C-alpha positions in Angstrom: 20.5 -3.4 -6.0 19.5 -0.4 -4.0 17.9 1.2 -7.1 15.9 -1.9 -7.7 14.8 -1.9 -4.0 13.6 1.7 -4.1 11.7 1.0 -7.4 10.0 -1.9 -5.8 9.1 0.1 -2.7 7.6 2.8 -4.8 5.4 0.3 -6.6 4.1 -1.2 -3.4 3.3 2.3 -2.1 1.2 3.3 -5.0 0.0 0.4 -7.2 -2.5 -0.9 -4.7 -4.6 0.8 -2.1 -3.7 -1.7 0.7 -0.1 -2.7 0.2 1.3 0.7 1.1 4.2 -0.4 3.2 5.2 2.8 5.0 5.6 1.0 8.3 6.1 2.9 11.6 3.3 5.5 11.1 -0.1 6.0 9.7 0.0 6.1 5.9 -3.1 7.0 3.9 -4.4 6.8 0.4 -7.4 8.7 -1.0 -9.2 7.6 -4.1 -11.8 9.9 -5.7 -14.1 8.6 -8.4 -14.9 11.3 -11.0 -18.1 11.7 -13.1 -16.2 10.5 -16.2 -15.2 7.3 -14.5 -11.6 8.1 -13.9 -10.1 7.8 -10.4 -7.7 10.3 -8.8 -5.3 8.7 -6.3 -3.3 10.4 -3.6 -0.9 8.5 -1.4 1.1 9.9 1.5 3.2 8.3 4.2 6.5 8.3 5.9 9.0 5.6 6.8 9.5 5.0 10.5 12.9 5.6 12.1 13.8 2.0 12.4 12.9 1.2 8.8 14.8 4.3 7.6 17.8 3.1 9.6 17.5 -0.4 8.2 17.6 1.0 4.7 20.7 3.1 5.6 18.8 6.3 5.0 19.1 8.3 8.2 19.0 11.9 6.9 19.5 11.0 3.2 16.8 10.6 0.6 15.1 7.2 0.4 12.8 7.8 -2.6 13.8 8.5 -6.2 10.7 10.6 -7.1 11.5 10.6 -10.8 11.8 6.9 -10.8 8.5 6.6 -9.0 6.8 8.8 -11.6 8.2 6.7 -14.4 7.2 3.4 -12.8 3.6 4.6 -12.0 3.3 6.0 -15.5 4.2 2.5 -16.8 1.6 0.7 -14.6 -1.7 2.2 -15.6 -1.5 5.7 -14.2 -1.3 9.2 -15.7 -0.6 12.6 -14.4 1.8 11.1 -11.9 3.5 13.5 -9.4 5.8 12.3 -6.6 7.2 14.5 -3.9 9.5 13.8 -1.0 10.2 16.9 1.2 12.1 15.3 4.0 13.6 12.3 2.2 11.8 9.7 4.3 8.3 10.9 3.4 6.4 10.4 0.2 3.4 11.9 -1.5 2.2 10.6 -4.8 -0.8 11.9 -6.8 -1.9 10.2 -10.0 -5.0 9.2 -12.1 -6.3 5.9 -13.3 -8.4 6.8 -16.3 -9.8 3.4 -17.3 -9.3 1.0 -14.3 -6.1 -0.5 -15.8 -3.9 -0.3 -12.7 -3.3 -3.3 -10.4 -5.7 -1.8 -7.8 -8.6 -2.6 -10.2 -7.3 -5.7 -12.0 -6.6 -7.5 -8.7 -10.1 -6.7 -7.4 -8.9 -4.6 -4.5 -10.8 -1.6 -5.8 -14.0 -1.6 -7.9 -16.9 0.6 -8.9 -20.3 -0.6 -7.8 -23.5 1.4 -8.5 -21.5 4.5 -9.3 -19.5 4.3 -6.0 -16.0 3.1 -5.1 -15.6 0.0 -3.0 -12.4 -1.6 -1.6 -12.4 -5.3 -0.8 -9.5 -6.6 1.2 -9.3 -10.3 1.3 -6.7 -13.1 1.1 -7.8 -13.8 -2.4 -7.4 -10.2 -3.7 -4.1 -9.8 -2.0 -2.7 -13.1 -3.3 -4.0 -12.2 -6.8 -2.0 -9.0 -6.7 1.1 -10.9 -5.4 0.8 -13.5 -8.1 0.5 -10.9 -10.9 3.2 -8.7 -9.6 6.6 -8.3 -11.3 9.6 -10.2 -9.8 11.0 -7.2 -8.1 7.7 -6.4 -6.3 7.5 -10.1 -5.3 11.0 -9.9 -3.9 10.1 -7.0 -1.7 6.8 -8.6 -0.5 8.8 -11.7 0.4 11.0 -9.6 2.6 7.9 -8.9 4.7 7.6 -12.6 5.5 3.8 -12.1 5.4 1.9 -15.4 5.9 -0.9 -14.2 3.6 1.4 -14.5 0.6 2.6 -17.9 1.6 -0.7 -19.7 2.1 0.0 -19.8 5.9 -2.3 -18.9 8.8 -0.7 -16.9 11.6 -2.0 -14.6 14.3 -0.8 -11.0 14.4 1.2 -11.8 17.6 2.9 -14.8 15.9 3.7 -12.7 12.9 5.3 -9.9 15.0 7.4 -12.6 16.7 8.7 -13.7 13.3 9.5 -10.1 12.3 11.3 -9.5 15.6 13.4 -12.6 15.1 14.4 -11.6 11.6 14.6 -7.8 11.8 14.8 -6.9 15.5 12.5 -5.4 18.2 12.5 -1.9 16.8 11.2 -3.0 13.4 8.5 -5.2 15.0 7.4 -2.3 17.2 7.0 0.0 14.3 5.0 -2.5 12.4 2.8 -3.1 15.4 1.9 0.5 15.7 1.5 1.2 11.9 -1.9 1.8 10.5 -3.2 2.4 7.0 -6.1 4.8 6.3 -8.1 4.4 3.1 -10.6 7.1 2.0 -13.0 6.5 -0.9 -14.8 9.6 -2.4 -17.7 9.4 -4.8 -19.1 11.8 -7.4 -22.2 12.4 -5.2 -20.0 13.8 -2.4 -20.3 10.7 -0.1 -17.2 9.1 1.2 -16.0 6.1 3.2 -13.0 6.1 5.5 -11.4 3.1 7.2 -8.2 2.7 9.2 -6.7 -0.8 9.2 -3.8 -2.0 11.3 -0.8 -2.7 9.1 -0.2 -6.1 10.6 -3.8 -7.1 10.2 -3.4 -6.7 6.4 -0.4 -9.1 6.3 -2.2 -11.8 8.4 -5.7 -11.2 7.0 -8.1 -14.1 7.3 -11.4 -12.5 6.4 -13.0 -10.3 3.8 -13.2 -6.5 4.5 -15.6 -4.7 2.2 -15.9 -0.9 2.6 -19.6 -1.1 1.7 -20.3 -3.2 4.7 -17.8 -2.2 7.4 -17.4 1.4 8.5 -14.5 1.3 10.9 -12.0 -0.8 12.8 
């Protein structure tokens, strides 16, 4: 069961640029579009203390890096390298050569006029959720996110639900968590946005990187 959970966690971290659930910190993902059309992806993040404790990790290793590399290699990525130096941290680098990963097929990431764009919306997130494997869906369901259940809920209401189910420490980590997305283009231009983690899980608008520069 624990092996299945870690596999699911690794998929969420790296399959899509916005569902990188490393709560309790600022996680980040960088996508770089190459001249040949391939996209290099680097994710880095670290589980917060409360999340690590909930997983029973404490000072032990959370992430099976070999399993992560295998799973990512089976989901549209090549040149996958996963590293965890402290056990609770994770860095994954990989390449999507032909836009076959869930980041592209869900519409979260696209290439427009030779530049990368990320579009975060209830529709793209639900599309990812509906196309995900059963283990990934199981993990997403654990987050109790209204966006995946066709519900509308404010960020405050969602945090109250999380606190009721998982406790105050988990809710506080989620409240302070942020997710930074960097898109780099072949011409040297780039776009950077930092989005509150809870905002993603209660999203009720469309966020396009070509239109919005910051939060």
